[in-house]
N, C-alpha and C positions, 0 to 999 in steps of 0.2 A: 167502136171500143177505143178508149184513149190509148196512146202509145205506151204509157207506163203500165197500164193493166195488161196490155198485150205482151209486153216484155216480161211481166211477172208470170203470166200464164205459160209462156215459152220456157222460162227458167224452171217453173214447177214441173213441166213435162220432161225437161232434160234431167232434172234431179231424180224423177221417178223412173226414167227409162234411159240411162246413159248410153246403152247400146242400140237404141232406136229399134228395138224389137217390136214394140207396139205399133208404130206406123208401118213398119215393113209387113207385119202380119195383117194389118188393116188393108193394105194395098193388095196383098195376095187374096184375102177373102173377098174383097170388093170386086176384084177383076174376075175371079172364078164365078162368083154368084151372078154378077151382072151379065157376063158372057153367056152363061148357060140360060139365064132367064130371058135375055133378049133374043137369043137364037131360037129357043123353043116357042116363046110367046109371039114374036113378030115374024120370024123366019118360017116357022112351021105351023103357026096358028094353033098351038097346043098349050093353053093356059094351065091345065092340070100338070103336065110335065114340067112346064116352066116354074111353077110354084115349088115343086119338089127339087128341082135343080138348085134354086135359090136357097131354100132352107136346108138342103143337104150340105151345101158348102158352109152355110152359117153354123149349123149344128156341130159339125166336126172341126171347123176352122176357128170358131169363136167360143162356143160353149164347152168345147173339149180342150184338153191340154195333152199334146203329144210331144214326147221327148226325143232326144237323139239329134243327129245331123239331118241334112236335107234328104239323103237317101233313106235313112231309117224312118223319117216321118212319112215319106211317100209310100214305103212298104206298109207301114201301119195303116194308112188310109186305104190302100187297096185291100188289106186284110179285113177291114170292116165291112166290105161289100156284102158278104154272105149274111152277116148279122143284120145289116140294113134291110136286105131283101126280106128276111124273116119277120122283122119287126113291122115293116110297112104292110106286109101281107096279113099278119095277124090283126093289125089295127084296122085295115080295110074290111076284113071279114067280120070282125066283132062290132063294127060301128052300127050294125043294123038295129040293135037295142041298147038303150042306155045301161041296163043292168049287165048285159054281156060285155060292153065296153069297159064298165067299171070293174068287173071281175078280171077281165084281161089286164086292166091297169094295175090291179092288186098283184096279180102274179108276175107280170112283166116288171113292174116297179120293184118288187122284192128281189127278183132274180138279178136284175141289172145292178141294183144298189148293193146287194150282198156279194156280187162279183168283186167288189172292192177288196174283199179279203184276199184275192189272188195277187195283189201287189199294186204298186203305184201306176203302172201302165193301164190297168183296168180302171183305176180311180179316175185317171184323166179322161177316159172315154165315157164315163158313166152318164153325165148330163146330156152329152150329144146323142147317145144311143136312146136315152129316155125320150128325147124330143122326136126321134124318128118313129116311135110308136104313137106318141101323143098326136102328131100331125094328122094321120089318117083316121083316127078313131072317133071323128065327129062327122055328123051329116054334112053334106048330102051323101047318102049311102049309094055309092057308085062302084060296085065291084068290077064293072066293065072298064073302069079307068085304071085298074091295077097295073096292067102293062105299061101305061103311060107314066104312072107314078114311079115304077121301077126304072124306066128309061131316064126319067128326070133325075132321080137321085144318083144314078150311075154317072150321068153327065156332070153333075155338080161335084161329085167326089173325084172323078178323073181330072177335071179341070183344076181342082184344088191341089191334087198330087202334082200335076204339071207345074203349077205356080210355085210349089215348095221347091221344086228342082231348078226352076229357071229364074225366079225373082228373089234376089238377095238370099241365095241358099244358105241355110244356117250351118256353120261348120260343126263337125262332131264335137260334143262337149268333152271335157276331161273325164276320162273313164275312171270308175272307182278303182279299177286295178292299178292305174297309174298313181292314184292317191295312196293306195295301200303300199305300193312299191317305195314311194318317197318316204312314207312314215316308217317302213321297215328299215330303210337305210339309216334314218336318223336314230332309231332305237339301237341298231347295230353299232353305230358310232358311240352311243351312250354306253353300251355294253363293253366296248373296247376301253373306254376311259375308266369305267368301273373296274375292269380287270386289272388295269395298270395301278389303280389306287389300292386294290386288295392285296397285290403282291409287293407293294412298296415297303421298304424296310422301315422299322419304327423310328430311326433317327431322322427321317425326312420330315419336313414341316407338315403339320396337320392339314393345311390347305392343299398340299400335294397328295395326301393320302385319302382324302374324301372325294367322291366323284363330283364332277362339276354340277352346279345347280343344287338347290335345296332338296331335301328328301321328299317333300310332298309336291314338288313341281310348281310351287308358287313362285311369283316373280322374285328374281334374285335382287340382292341389295345393290349390285354393281350397276346394272343398267335398267332395272325394272322389268325385264323381259323374262318369260318362263324359259326353262330349259328347251333347247331346240327339239328334243324328242317329244316333249310335252306339246309344243306347238304343232308338230307334224301329226301326232296322234289325234289331237283335237280337231284337225282338219277332216278326220274320218267321221266326226259326229254327223248324224243325219240332218241336224238343224243347220249345218253349213253346206249341205249338198242339195242341189236342185231336186225337187220332189221326184221327178220322173227319172232321175239318174241313180236312185238309191237301189241297192241290191236287196229288195224286200219281197220278191216273188216267192212262190212255193217251190220253185225249182231247186235242184241240188246245188247248182253253181252259185246262185244268189245266197242261199243259206250258208254255203261254205265261205264266201267272201265276207259275209257279215260276222261269222264266227272267227274268221281270221283277224278281223279288227278287234274283236273282244280279246282274243289271245294276245295280240300285240299290245293292247292296253294293259293287260294283266302283266306281261313281261316287263313293260316299261315301269309299272308300279313296283315290282319286286326289285328291279335294279336301283330305283330311287330309295327303297327301304334299306338297301345295303349300307347307304351312307349313314344311317342312324346307329349302326353297330360297328362300322368299319374301324373307327378310331380306337375303340376299346378292344377289338378283336386282334389287331396287329396283323402282320403279313400272314397270308394263308395261301400258299401256292396251289394246293389242290382246288380250293374254291376259285382262285383266279383262273386256273386252267378251264374249269367248267364254265365260267362266265365268258371266256374267250370262245369256247365252243358254242355257247349260246349266241354270241355275236355272229359267228360264221353261219350258224343255222338260220338266224333271222335275216341276214343279208341274202343268203341263197333263196329263202322263201320269198323275199321281196322281189328278187329278180325273176323268180318263177311265177309270181302273181301276174306279170304282164303276159299277154297272149303269146308273144314271140319269144319269151324267155325259156331257159331250160327248166324242166320240171324238177323240183327238189326232191331229194330222198331223205328218209328219216334215219338211215343207218348211222351217219356220223354223230348226230346228237344223242341217239340211243346208246351208242358205244361210249360217249362221254359221260352220260348219266350212270351207266353201269360201272365205268372206271372210277367215278367219284364215289359211288356207294362202296366200292371195294376199298378205296383209299381211306375213307373215313371210318371204316370198321376194322382197319388193320390193327390198331392198338388193342382191340378187344379179343384178338386171337392169341393164345399162349405163345405161339412161335413167331408172331409178327413183330416187326420193328415198330418203334414208336413213331407217331406222326404229330403234326401240329394239333391234333384233336386229343392227344393223350392227356388225361387228367391225373395220371398216376395210378398204378395198379397195385393191389395187394392181394391177399388171399381171396380166392373165389368164394369161400364159405362165409366171409364176413357179412353180417346183415346190413341192409340198407338203413342209413341213418335218417332220422326226421330232419326237416329243415331247421337250421340253426339261426336263432334271431341275431340280428346285427344292429349295432348302434349307429352305423353310418351308412351312406349310400354312395355308390360309384355309378354315375350315369343313372339308368333306370333301375339298377339292381340294389336290393337292400343288403349291402355288404360293405365292409371297409377293407376287404382283402383284394388288392388289384389283380392278383393271379386268379382268384375266384371269379371276379367280374370278367376278366379276359376270357376265361374258359366258357362262361355262359354266353359271352358275345360271339365266340368262335362257333359254338353250337348253333346259335341263331343264324349267323351268317351262312353257315353251310346249308341250313334248312331253306333259307331264302334263296340262295343260289340254286338249289334244287328246284324250287318253285319256278324260278325264272327259266331254267332249262326245260322244265315240263311245259311251260308256256310256249317256248320255241318249238318243242316237238308237236304240240297241239296246232300251232300256227302252220307248221310244215304239212301236217295231215290235211288241214283245211284247204291249203293252197293246192294240194294234190287233187282233192275232190273238185275244186273249182276248175281245174284243168282236165277233169275227167280221166285222171290217171288211175291205174289199178290200186286197190287198197287191200291190205291184209285182212283176214277174217276179223270180225268184231270180237275183241278179247273180253268184252263184258260178260260176266257170268249170266247164264240164262235167267236166274231169279232176279237179276238187277237190270235186265234190258227193258226198254231200249237204251243203248249207250249213247254217248254224245254225238257220234257220227253215224247214227242209224240210217240217216237219209242217204248216205253214200252208197248203201247197198240196196236201195229201193228204186223201182222204175218211176218215171216221172208221173204217170197217171196215179199211182198210189200216193205219191207225195201231195199232189193237188187235192186228191180226195181227202187225205188226212187233214189238210189245212181247212177245207170247207166243213168237214164233219166236226172238227174240234170246236168250231165257233158257232155251231147250231145250238145255242143256249141263250136264254134271256140275259145271262150275265155278260155276254160278249157285246162290245160296242158295235161290232160289225152287224150283228143280228139286230141290235136296238135301232141302229140307223136305217137298216133295210126295212124294218117294220114301220118305223116312223115315216119314211119316204113313201112306201107303198100305200099306207093307210091314208096319208094326206092326198095323194094323187087320186086314189079311188074315191075318196069323199068328194074331192073337187069335181070329178067326172059325174058322180051322182047328182051333185048340186047343179051342175050345168044342165043336165038332162031335165031335172025337176023344174028349174026356173026357165028353161028354154032360152038360155042366153044365146045371142046371135053369133058371138065370136068366142065360143067356149074354149077354143085352143089357147087363148091368151090367159085364161084363168089357170089352166094347168101349168103353163109356162111360168107364170108369176109364182105359183106354189113351188115349183121346182127350183127356181133361181133365187127366191127370197127366203126360203125356209132355212133355218140354222139348227144346230144340234141342241140348243137350249131355247126355251120359250122366251127368255129375256132377250137373247140375241135376235130372235126372229122379230120380237116387238120393236127392237131398235132399228130394224131395217124398214119397218112400215112407214115411218115419217119421211125419210128421204125418198123411198119408192113412190109414195103418193105425191110428194112435192115435185119430183122430177116428172112423173106422169102427168100431173096437172099442168105443169109448164109446157110439156110437149103436146098435150091435148089442146091447150089454148092456141099454141102455134099452128097445130095441124088444122084446127077448126078455122082459124083465120085464113090459112092457105087454101083450104077447100072452098071457103066462101068466095075468096077473091079470084081464084083460078078457075074453079068450076070443073066441068068434065072435059078436060083437055089432056088426054094421055101423053101427048108429045112433050108437054112441059114436065110431067112427072118422070118420063123416060130420060129426059136430059138431066134433070136435077137429082135423080136417084143415086148415081155413083158418087156425087159430091156429098150427099147426105149420108150415105153409108160410110164413106171414108171418114167423115167427121165423127159419126157416131162410134165407129169401131176404134178410133184413135182417142177421142176425149173420154169415152165411157170408162175403159180400163184404167186410164191414167188419172182421172179426176174424181172417180167415185160414183156411187149409186145414183145420185141426183142427175148427173150428166148422162149416165148410161140409160136411165129410164126415159129421160126427156128426149134425147136424140133418137133413141130407138123407136119411140112413139111416132116421131115424124117419118122415119123410114117405113114403118108399118103402113102409115096412111098413104105414102107414095106407092107402095107395092100394090095395095088393094085398089087404089084408084086406077091402076092399069089393068086390073082383072075384071072389074065391074064398076058401074057408075057409083060414085061415093059422095056422101054429103058430110056436113059437120058432125052428124050423129055418130060417124065412125070414131071420131076422137072421144066422144062421150062414152061409147061402148068400151073403148080401150081403158079409160079411167076406171069404169065399173069393174072390168075384168081384173085389173091389177089389185084393186082394193079387195075384191072377193077372194082372189088367190092368196094374198097375204094373210087375210083373216083365217082362211082354212089352215094355213101353215101354223099360225099362232095357236089356234084351238087344238090342232093335232099335237103341237109341242107341249101344251098344257096337260094333255091326257097321257102322252107317251114319253116317259123319262124327261120331265121338263127341266131338270137340273143339268142335263148333259153329262159330261165326264167327271165333274167335280166330286160328287158324292161317290160315284162308282170307283173313282181313283182312290179315294181314301179307304174304301172297303177292300179294294184289290191290294193296295199297298200293305194294309194290316194283315191280310191273308198271306201275302208273300213273306212277311217277317215271321208269322206263325209257322208257315211251312218250312222256312229256313231254320227255325229253331228245331223243328222235328228232324230236319236233315242233319243238323249238327249232332243230335242225339243218336240218330241211326248210324252215322259214319263212325262215331267213337265206339258205339256198341259193337259194330262189325269188327273193328280193330281189336277190341278188348275181349271179345267173346261173350259179351253180355246179351241177354235177349232183347230183340227189337222187332216191332211189327212188320217192318219192311215197306218199301214203296215211297218213303218220305222224300228221297232225292228226286224221284220222278215227279212227285207232286210239286216240289219246289221249282223244277224246270217249267212245268206247265203254268204255275202261278206267275213266274217271271214273264212268260210269253203274253199272258192275258193282261198283266199289269203294264207291260210296255205298250200294248195296243191301246189301252185306256189312257195312258199318259199322252200318246200321240193325239188322241181326240181332245184331251184337256188343253194341250198346247195350241189347238186350232180355235179355241174359244176365248172370249174376253172375260177376264177375271179381275176384280178389284183386289188390291193387296189386303191381306188379313194378318193381324198379329198372330204370331205363333205358327205361321204357315210352314210346313216342312219343306225340305229340299227333296222334291220327288225324285230327281235324278239320282241323288245319293241313295235313296231307298232301292231303286232299281239296280244300281251298281253293287249294293250290298248283297242283294239276292243273287246276282250273277256270280259274284265272287264266292258266295257260299256253295253254289252248285259246282262251279269250276274247281274249287279247292277240294271238295268232297270227291269229285271224279278223279282228280289226280292222286289223292291219298289212297283211294280204294284200288286204283290201278297199279300203284307202286308198292304198296304194303300188303303182304299176305294177310288175308282175313284171320282173325283170332291170334295174330302173331304176338300180341301183348298179353294174352291170357296167362302165359307162364310167369309173368311178373306181377303178381296181384297188387303189390304196393304201388308200382308205377301205374297199373291199370286203374286202381282205385282213385289215385290222384287225378288221372286224366278224365275219368268219368265226372269227378267233381268239377274239373275245369269246364267240361262240356256243359254241365248244369249251370255254371256261372255265365257262360256265353249265351246259352239258350234262354236263360232268365232275362238277360239284357234284351234279346230279340223280342221276347214276349212283352216286356215292359214298353218297348217302343211301339209294338203293335197295338197294345191297349191305349197308349197315348194318342195314336193316330185315330182310333175309333172315338176317343173321348172329345177330341177337338184340337185346340191349340197345343202345340208340341213344345216342351221346354227341355233344355239340356238336362240329361240324367246324371245326377252327381254320383250314382252308383257305378257308372261306366269307368271312372278313374280307378275305383276300388277293384273292379273286375279286371282291368288291364294290369294293375299291380299284382293281383293274385296270379294271373297268367304268366307274367314275367318272373315271378318267384318260382314258377315251375321249372324254368330253365336253370335257375340257380340251384334248385334242389337236385336236378339231374347232374349238374356240374360237381356237386358235393359227394356224389356216389363214390365210395371207395373202389367199386368194381362196376364198370358200365358194360353194356353190350348193345348190339344193334337195336334191341327193343327200346332201350333208353333213347337212342337217336330217333326212332320212329315217334316216341312220345314227344320229343322236342319238335319234330316236324309238325305234329298235330297241334302242339301248343302255339307254334309260330302262326299257323293258319288261324287259330282262334283269336290270337292277338290282333291279327290283321282285320278280322271281322269286327271286333270291338272297336278298332279305329274307324272302320267304315261307318259303324253305327253312330259314332260321335259326330259325324258330318250331317246327320239327318235333320236336326233342328235348325231353324233359322234360315229359310230360303229368303233370298233378297229380291226386292221388287226392282222393276226396271227403273232407269233414271227418271222417267216421266211419272213415276208413282204407280204405274200399272204393271201387272204381269204381262209380259210380251207374248203374243201368239207366235208360234213357231212358223206357221205357214199362212197366216192371215185367216180370216173367218170365211170359210167356204160354205157351200150349200150343204144340206143334210146328206146328200149323196156323196159329195166331195169330202165332207168331214168324216163320214163313215170310211171313206178312203183315206182321210188323213190318218185314221187309225191303221189302215192297211199299210200305208207307207211305212209305215214303219213297221208297222209292226214289225210292224214291225219290225223292226230292226232285225231282219234275218231270223225271225223266230222260227222254231220248229216245235212240233207238238211233242217232242221228247228230248229236246236238246239245247236249251240255253238261249241266251239273248244276243243282241247284236250291237249295232253301231253306236249306241250312246246318243 
């Protein structure tokens, strides 16, 4: 190879793997596999045990992804031994008949792939565990070799665990808790700056009275960088965290960490919203005190998120919320002194006026009266400050669950349960069962991928038995590693797979013809070939992976039995057969992958969110409501997040009018979170005694819910365009604040109406971000985790899934 091409190849490898993890892993797997293989093959004369030692190391070292530092990886490898024994035993016993092996493949394939719902750690192990069943489920049928097979896989896994500890041990990655603590510190700093701005006297310059950074967290004009809190919170997005380090399992601690990130993002958003009304509101000491208490609570929660930090308590932030509620209702008591919220009081019997049309506008409000606009802004600022404080309280509770600290009883009324923290009161077994049960539906991407994987592997096994292929193992391995979650993606893998295998088969055939039956040559050359294959394959793509691995296969089998050039031919046929089975299965089982399902799920989420808006306002105003809408919206958010995770693992061409899917998910999360906060803070039916206020609020809910339903219908129809009615809806909701500000006599019910209207305005603002997703710079939508196998992509849904999802409690890391 010319020096220039060699240098270009090395540069490409360095760019792809700057930390040299790929060659380090290649050395570990090669050393473990070859040591076990040579010891058992030549030292003890046990070729069966040698084969399982080699493929045990390859399956868990190369086809699996294991996270954590060196010690955590070694523990995970040792923990897989019981599962490895079970799978190899079942494969050995069922290999007696093709139909029995195929049925076993169907059941085992589904179980292992569906296990991805349990979180990213199970996702990473899925392909390796599948291989441990595939390996023994082919003739020759030798149940007497079962002990040797178990000994071999034990040797291979133990050697791999030792290599993880001794050869370039991987340092522990940055824990999600540390990321959460850093983000909490940045949000606390933002809260301190916001509090200083809120309490600033009006004579100070506007730039000193608005919190640093724009209200939406977009790049500032000064340096083009987002607010530090925005940058820190964005680092909690799952797309920026290694797959296996995401808190996405069914356990309570992972759920709580993911919910803590959601609460922190919500609090950050409310603090930035204060900047939109702060200049009109003027100094507001009560709100400033609450925001400072929010800063202290967020900072304490961040310190407690770390495993060694003090566990935070909720008493300080709860006391601050109670004090603020008392302070802002003081002017509504006959004997209370006036506060900054006082709009002027007259006779209690004076009727409520209708909104007064205004010829001018001040800020977003349709009024020419500065005092009137300031009052409306103060009301809004107080409501937003309360939302930020509630987010800090939610964050504190989530951190306490993640630290397994005692929790108070669930305050959610029995009719509305499960509450947001239901999982904090449940045993681990029930949490895992709830996760698995909730996804046993054809609408779940976990279920879809498990069925697709199991059906493809079972069909491949039947085909191998029917055609009596000599090396059927490679057919199933090709099906497993080449199949994707869409038929189009699987078809795209066929050409590089066949090209690479063809090149590797040609090289293997030439090698077998020239060298012949000389095991010593293959024994000497095998480590070099394995090291090359395990380095170039992951770094340079499927062509290199298939080609180099074909040569490795030929060298291994040439040491187990006499081999000829026909071995390379069989390998080529096997790969083509396996890939074809994957394509045909993908055409029959959900061929479009996550795209169509995501559109349907997102539309359902918006519809359920609209129902949640109606139900929440009906609960507050005493109007009849069917119930269960908030719970349905939580579940819709969970399933939509899982579908989005798979969608991001696939290749998609940019389409005009494609929505911003993440904006849809965040809108659903904010709907659920805001509804939970309002229902927890406001007594049910508390607005029923003010029919005029309640009537207007129900109309506002209808306005917001109609916007949700329009967006949902647009998602179902195809391209999504900006909704001109959203601006009208937002103006109508802002007018609600002004109407309350004009009340000659206000009361706590009016403040609760403003709280609800502020929540609805925020949801309409979220909806405005749904149209117009941007393509990647290269013109394609970027996959979040790369395009994995069907099993791994079912798991791509699981990593995220979710995003700390729970079957009754909201979404996660973004």
